[in-house]
N, C-alpha and C positions, 0 to 999 in steps of 0.2 A: 260383751256381746251385744248389749242394747245399742251401744255407740256404733257398732258395725252395721246393725240393722238399719238405723236411721241414716247412716251414710249411704248404704245401698239404695234405700228408698229415694234419697235425694238425687242420686246419680242415675238411677235406672227406671224410676216410676214417674207417672204423671199423677201428682197429688190432687185429690178432689177436696176432701174435707178433713179437718183435724178437730176432734171433739174431746174436750177435757171432762173428766169426772172428778167431782169434789168429794164431799163427805160420803161415808159408807152407805147411808140411806138415801142419798140424793141421786136423782136421775142425771144422766149425761145431758148437757145443755147444748143442743145442736146449734143454737143461735150464737154460741161463743166460738167464733172462728179464730184460729191461731195459725201461725206458720208451722212448718215441720220443726224448725229449730225451737220455737217457743214451746211446742208440745214436748219435745225432748227435754228441754230445760225444766219445765214444770214437773215432769215425772222424776227426773234426776234429783231435783232440789226438794222434792216432797210437797210442792205446791199443788199437785194434782194426785189423786189416788189412782187414776188411770187415764189412758189416752187411747182414743180410737183413731186410726189412720185409714182413711178410705182412699183407694188409689187404683189406677189402671196400670197393668203390666202385661206386655205381650198380647194386647187385645182383650184381656180379661179383667173384670173388676174384683178387687180383693178388699177385705176389711181386716186389719190387724188390730186387736185390742190388747194393750199391755196394761196389766194391773199390778200394783205394788202388793206384795205378800210379806209375811214375816221372814221368809227365806230368800227374798229377792224380787224379781220381776217375772210374772207369768205371761206368756204370749198365747193368744188364741187367734188363729187365722182361718178365715172362711172365704170361699170363693162365692161371689154373688151371681 
């Protein structure tokens, strides 16, 4: 399902920022810019604890935050 989400974002959204989150107590580093593919790979391979994708879709701004959990990946989506 995560693969489908990233493919949909790549095909249908205008990506603004990709922010990676490292250690559990570390804040996300907005200065660390990645591509959508790099963010997906970092999450999939465990190099990042979480990824926030900020994007525009149908004239609205969205922030999707994907976090690794013991049960898989949790998605939180907000409209800005």
